[in-house]
PALORO-311156 format. One record per residue: chain; x, y, z of N, C-alpha, C, O, CB in turn. Coordinates in pm, 1 decimal. Atoms other than C-alpha are relative to their C-alpha. Glycine has a CB too. Example, Ala and Ser with C-alpha at 12.3 -4.5 7.8 and 13.67 -1.06 7.14 Angstrom:
{A,{89.0,-119.0,0.0},{1230.0,-450.0,780.0},{90.0,120.0,0.0},{193.6,118.1,66.5},{-99.2,2.7,124.6}}
{A,{-82.0,-119.0,-6.0},{1367.0,-106.0,714.0},{-77.0,109.0,73.0},{-26.1,219.8,89.9},{41.4,46.2,-141.5}}
END
This chain:
{A,{-24.2,134.7,44.7},{336.8,2125.6,923.6},{120.0,-2.4,-94.8},{222.8,-61.1,-61.0},{-124.9,-57.3,-67.9}}
{A,{-113.6,-5.0,92.2},{560.0,2190.1,619.3},{67.0,134.8,16.0},{4.6,239.8,0.7},{-44.7,-23.4,-148.2}}
{A,{-76.8,-120.4,-28.2},{831.1,2440.2,694.3},{118.3,9.9,-95.5},{151.0,-84.5,-167.4},{48.3,0.8,146.2}}
{A,{-117.6,-21.8,84.5},{1129.4,2587.9,515.9},{107.3,-104.9,27.0},{176.8,-148.2,-64.9},{57.1,140.3,23.0}}
{A,{-104.1,98.2,-34.2},{1353.9,2344.4,702.1},{-22.0,-132.1,-72.4},{75.0,-201.0,-104.0},{3.2,-23.9,151.3}}
{A,{27.7,123.0,73.2},{1180.2,2052.4,529.6},{49.5,11.4,-144.5},{108.0,-82.2,-198.9},{-151.0,-31.6,3.0}}
{A,{-45.0,-22.3,137.8},{1250.4,2201.7,186.6},{152.8,-2.0,-5.2},{211.2,-64.1,-94.1},{-54.6,135.0,-55.0}}
{A,{-147.3,-2.0,-5.6},{1614.3,2268.6,280.9},{55.7,-140.7,24.2},{154.3,-180.7,-37.6},{48.7,96.1,111.4}}
{A,{-45.6,136.1,-29.8},{1652.4,1918.5,424.1},{-8.7,-87.8,-124.5},{81.9,-166.6,-151.2},{-83.4,-61.4,114.5}}
{A,{14.2,77.8,122.3},{1521.6,1766.0,101.7},{106.6,40.2,-102.0},{164.6,-45.9,-168.1},{-140.6,18.4,-59.4}}
{A,{-104.4,-45.8,91.8},{1758.5,1981.2,-105.0},{137.1,-52.6,39.9},{221.1,-76.9,-46.7},{2.6,152.0,-5.2}}
{A,{-129.5,46.4,-49.6},{2048.9,1864.5,112.8},{21.8,-149.3,-18.2},{133.8,-197.8,-1.9},{13.6,34.4,144.8}}
{A,{-13.3,144.9,19.0},{1979.1,1497.1,42.1},{81.3,-26.5,-126.9},{71.0,47.3,-224.9},{-140.8,-68.8,-8.8}}
{A,{-83.7,34.6,115.6},{2224.1,1331.0,-197.2},{-78.2,-74.2,-108.1},{-44.0,-66.6,-226.1},{118.1,-84.9,44.8}}
{A,{74.6,83.7,93.3},{1966.7,1101.7,-358.5},{-117.7,77.5,-60.4},{-196.0,140.2,10.9},{-50.4,-127.1,70.9}}
{A,{109.2,-70.0,67.1},{1729.5,1243.3,-618.7},{-136.0,-58.8,31.6},{-237.2,9.6,16.1},{21.7,-1.6,-148.0}}
{A,{129.7,58.6,-31.0},{1458.4,999.4,-511.7},{-34.9,7.7,149.0},{-131.4,-54.3,193.5},{-2.5,-143.6,-45.2}}
{A,{41.5,-32.5,-137.0},{1460.8,1115.8,-148.7},{-130.2,78.7,-13.7},{-153.4,142.5,-116.4},{112.2,83.0,79.6}}
{A,{131.8,-60.4,15.8},{1113.8,1251.0,-75.6},{-47.3,72.1,125.7},{-10.3,37.5,237.9},{-100.3,-105.5,-38.2}}
{A,{74.5,-65.6,-107.0},{910.0,1488.7,134.6},{-134.7,-69.8,4.9},{-208.0,-72.4,-94.0},{-14.9,156.8,-23.7}}
{A,{124.0,75.6,-14.5},{619.4,1286.9,269.4},{-82.5,54.1,115.5},{-32.3,124.2,203.4},{29.5,-148.6,21.1}}
{A,{89.1,-25.8,-112.7},{320.3,1332.1,494.8},{-36.9,-133.5,60.3},{-81.4,-224.8,-9.3},{-127.4,79.7,-43.5}}
{A,{32.4,121.6,-71.0},{269.9,1066.7,755.2},{-64.1,38.5,131.2},{-3.2,105.2,214.9},{125.0,-88.2,21.9}}
{A,{74.5,-30.2,-121.9},{7.0,1092.1,1025.3},{-3.0,150.4,29.4},{10.2,193.6,144.0},{61.0,-74.8,118.1}}
{A,{11.2,-144.8,-15.0},{-24.8,1465.4,962.7},{130.3,73.6,21.6},{129.6,193.4,49.9},{-88.5,29.6,111.5}}
{A,{-129.9,-63.3,-20.5},{347.9,1532.5,992.0},{84.1,-11.9,-124.9},{82.6,-114.9,-192.3},{72.9,-62.2,119.3}}
{A,{-90.7,1.1,113.8},{597.1,1626.5,722.0},{132.7,-62.6,41.7},{184.4,-37.0,150.4},{21.6,143.2,-55.0}}
{A,{-129.7,63.1,-24.4},{913.1,1417.6,698.0},{74.6,-12.1,-131.4},{14.2,-28.7,-237.5},{-16.7,-139.3,66.6}}
{A,{-84.4,25.8,116.0},{1203.1,1388.1,458.8},{57.7,-139.3,19.2},{118.6,-168.9,122.0},{113.9,109.2,-16.4}}
{A,{-43.9,138.7,-10.1},{1285.0,1024.8,387.9},{94.9,-34.6,-113.5},{89.6,22.8,-222.2},{-119.9,-94.6,-0.8}}
{A,{-96.3,49.0,99.5},{1561.5,847.0,203.3},{-72.7,-88.6,-101.7},{-186.2,-130.0,-78.3},{116.3,-79.1,69.0}}
{A,{60.6,87.1,100.8},{1493.9,642.6,-111.9},{-47.8,-130.9,61.4},{13.5,-185.1,153.3},{99.4,-28.5,-112.3}}
{A,{65.6,123.0,-44.5},{1271.5,340.8,-58.5},{-69.2,19.5,133.3},{-133.4,-73.0,183.1},{100.7,-113.4,10.2}}
{A,{62.3,-26.7,-128.1},{1151.2,503.7,261.2},{-151.8,4.3,-4.1},{-215.0,-58.7,80.7},{50.5,127.5,52.8}}
{A,{145.1,-14.3,-4.9},{792.0,593.3,168.1},{-76.7,-131.0,0.9},{-179.3,-140.5,68.2},{-44.8,80.4,-115.0}}
{A,{74.7,124.7,6.5},{686.4,236.7,90.4},{41.2,-103.1,102.9},{-16.8,-211.5,109.5},{14.0,-58.2,-134.1}}
{A,{-49.2,97.1,-96.5},{876.2,69.2,369.6},{-24.2,49.0,141.8},{-52.4,166.7,164.5},{148.8,-27.5,-22.2}}
{A,{17.6,-37.6,-140.3},{845.8,65.4,745.1},{111.3,93.7,40.8},{224.1,72.3,-3.6},{-2.6,-124.4,91.6}}
{A,{126.5,-33.9,-63.7},{808.8,292.4,928.5},{-82.7,100.4,-79.1},{-164.1,172.3,-21.2},{25.7,53.9,136.6}}
{A,{67.6,-101.1,80.1},{678.5,499.9,636.0},{-115.2,-53.9,-82.6},{-160.5,13.1,-175.4},{97.7,65.3,-90.0}}
{A,{114.0,55.3,70.5},{400.9,271.9,513.9},{-120.4,91.4,14.8},{-150.6,137.0,125.1},{-32.5,-140.1,51.5}}
{A,{116.8,-86.2,-3.5},{95.3,476.4,423.3},{30.6,147.6,-15.7},{-60.5,230.3,-12.1},{-72.1,-20.7,126.4}}
{A,{-35.9,-140.7,15.8},{288.8,799.2,374.3},{-41.4,50.1,-137.9},{-36.2,-24.1,-236.0},{151.2,20.1,21.1}}
{A,{32.4,-64.1,127.2},{174.0,1039.4,102.5},{122.2,78.2,-46.6},{168.3,169.1,22.5},{-125.1,93.6,13.4}}
{A,{-117.8,-68.0,54.1},{466.0,1150.5,-114.3},{-45.3,130.9,-63.7},{-129.2,131.7,-153.7},{75.4,-90.1,-104.1}}
{A,{31.1,-130.9,57.3},{446.2,1522.7,-187.4},{94.1,37.5,-112.6},{52.5,93.7,-213.9},{4.8,105.8,106.9}}
{A,{-100.2,-50.8,92.4},{769.6,1579.0,-373.5},{129.6,-76.9,19.8},{169.8,-103.0,133.1},{22.3,151.8,20.2}}
{A,{-133.4,58.2,-10.7},{1098.5,1407.3,-453.2},{103.2,111.7,-14.7},{70.5,223.1,-55.8},{22.1,-111.5,-107.9}}
{A,{-105.6,-100.8,14.8},{1430.9,1588.4,-448.9},{14.6,40.1,-146.6},{29.8,158.3,-177.6},{134.7,-53.4,54.8}}
{A,{-10.8,-30.1,143.3},{1451.6,1559.6,-829.7},{-111.6,94.3,-44.0},{-86.7,189.4,-118.1},{-4.6,-129.9,-83.1}}
{A,{113.6,-87.5,33.8},{1103.8,1715.8,-862.4},{21.2,140.4,56.9},{-9.6,240.4,-8.0},{-132.6,-59.6,53.8}}
{A,{-23.0,-128.7,-65.2},{1200.7,1990.4,-618.7},{101.4,83.2,-76.5},{77.8,201.1,-102.8},{47.4,-20.8,143.3}}
{A,{-103.6,-72.6,74.6},{1517.6,2086.3,-805.6},{-53.8,42.8,-135.6},{-26.2,153.8,-181.2},{126.5,-87.2,-17.7}}
{A,{60.2,-34.2,128.9},{1326.9,2075.9,-1135.1},{-95.9,118.3,15.3},{-96.2,210.2,-66.6},{-74.2,-121.9,-59.1}}
{A,{98.2,-106.7,-23.3},{1053.1,2297.3,-992.4},{67.8,134.0,29.0},{23.2,238.6,-18.1},{-92.1,-37.6,116.5}}
{A,{-71.8,-122.0,-36.4},{1301.2,2548.8,-848.8},{98.1,44.9,-107.5},{133.9,162.5,-114.4},{73.8,-20.7,129.8}}
{A,{-97.1,-33.1,103.2},{1540.0,2533.2,-1143.5},{143.3,5.4,52.1},{234.6,42.0,-22.0},{-35.7,131.5,-62.2}}
{A,{-132.4,-2.6,-61.4},{1836.1,2505.5,-904.0},{-1.7,-82.9,127.8},{-107.1,-104.8,187.6},{44.5,145.6,29.7}}
{A,{-8.7,70.0,-128.2},{1961.1,2306.8,-607.1},{43.7,95.1,110.9},{61.1,53.9,225.6},{97.6,-118.1,-9.9}}
{A,{-40.4,-101.4,-98.2},{2062.8,2631.7,-433.0},{-88.9,123.7,-12.5},{-40.8,230.7,-49.9},{149.2,38.5,-18.9}}
{A,{92.2,-112.6,14.9},{1752.2,2854.3,-429.4},{18.4,105.0,109.9},{79.3,79.1,213.6},{-143.6,-50.3,0.6}}
{A,{-2.9,-106.9,-99.6},{1720.0,3183.0,-245.2},{-93.9,-33.2,115.7},{-182.9,-117.3,102.9},{-38.8,135.2,-63.9}}
{A,{87.2,19.5,-115.2},{1559.9,3196.8,97.1},{-144.8,32.5,-33.9},{-236.3,-35.2,12.9},{46.8,85.8,116.6}}
{A,{136.6,-38.0,39.0},{1257.3,3370.4,-56.8},{-68.2,-111.6,-78.9},{-185.7,-140.5,-56.6},{2.1,129.2,-83.4}}
{A,{59.6,108.8,79.5},{1202.6,3087.4,-306.9},{-32.8,-119.5,87.0},{-136.2,-183.7,68.1},{94.3,-42.7,-112.9}}
{A,{25.6,111.2,-91.3},{1232.0,2825.7,-32.4},{-122.0,29.9,85.5},{-206.8,-57.1,105.3},{122.8,-27.3,89.2}}
{A,{113.8,-41.6,-83.6},{986.6,3018.4,187.1},{-130.6,-9.1,-78.5},{-231.0,-59.0,-27.6},{20.7,144.4,52.2}}
{A,{120.0,3.7,84.8},{737.9,3053.9,-100.1},{-41.6,-142.9,-30.3},{-160.0,-175.8,-24.3},{24.3,75.7,-130.9}}
{A,{32.8,138.2,30.8},{759.8,2687.9,-193.7},{-52.6,-73.1,123.1},{-146.9,-151.6,113.1},{122.0,-71.9,-55.8}}
{A,{48.8,63.8,-123.6},{718.5,2576.2,168.0},{-145.1,40.3,25.8},{-226.4,-43.4,64.9},{89.4,39.1,121.6}}
{A,{137.7,-46.6,-19.6},{403.1,2788.7,192.3},{-94.4,-65.9,-100.7},{-206.7,-101.8,-65.4},{-7.3,153.8,-12.9}}
{A,{81.1,65.5,102.1},{271.5,2641.1,-134.2},{-23.7,-146.6,35.2},{-135.7,-196.4,23.3},{67.4,11.4,-137.3}}
{A,{14.4,140.3,-39.6},{338.9,2285.2,-16.1},{-90.4,-14.0,121.9},{-167.8,-109.2,131.7},{137.2,-61.5,29.4}}
{A,{87.1,1.8,-118.7},{171.0,2363.1,316.1},{-146.5,13.3,-42.9},{-233.0,-58.7,7.1},{38.5,115.0,98.8}}
{A,{137.3,-18.3,48.2},{-139.8,2486.4,132.8},{-49.0,-126.7,-71.9},{-164.4,-166.2,-55.4},{-8.2,122.7,-95.0}}
{A,{38.6,124.7,67.7},{-141.1,2172.1,-85.5},{-32.5,-109.0,101.6},{-130.2,-182.1,85.9},{112.4,-47.5,-94.2}}
{A,{22.2,102.5,-102.1},{-114.3,1950.3,221.1},{-132.6,23.6,71.6},{-205.5,-71.4,100.1},{115.7,-1.3,101.5}}
{A,{126.8,-31.3,-66.2},{-404.5,2129.1,387.5},{-118.9,-35.3,-88.9},{-221.7,-81.8,-39.8},{-5.1,148.3,37.8}}
{A,{107.6,35.2,93.1},{-616.9,2080.7,75.1},{-20.2,-151.9,-5.2},{-131.2,-200.2,-27.5},{31.0,54.6,-141.2}}
{A,{9.6,146.2,-1.8},{-538.2,1709.1,92.4},{-62.6,-49.8,129.2},{-97.7,-167.2,141.2},{138.0,-62.7,-18.3}}
{A,{61.2,37.4,-125.7},{-675.8,1712.4,444.2},{98.1,-56.3,100.6},{58.9,-124.8,195.1},{-107.2,-98.4,-24.3}}
{A,{-101.9,51.1,-92.8},{-348.5,1633.6,617.4},{0.7,78.3,129.0},{80.0,49.1,218.5},{138.3,4.7,-63.6}}
END
């Protein structure tokens, strides 16, 4: 569900309020205002780009850090029942 490519895609977004969301059991990276608007109504926001950079301490993390974070986010999503 949540893969390294999702984390990289979120890091590549220019807007700090872009977000990684879960919608209908699928992970998606959406632009600002996306989660609350169509077609993203009902999406669960996991992390914004600003939160991600803050959590990683950089906007250019190593592959290992991205892999670890993707695995952590995947485990969180599973606990949420996604």
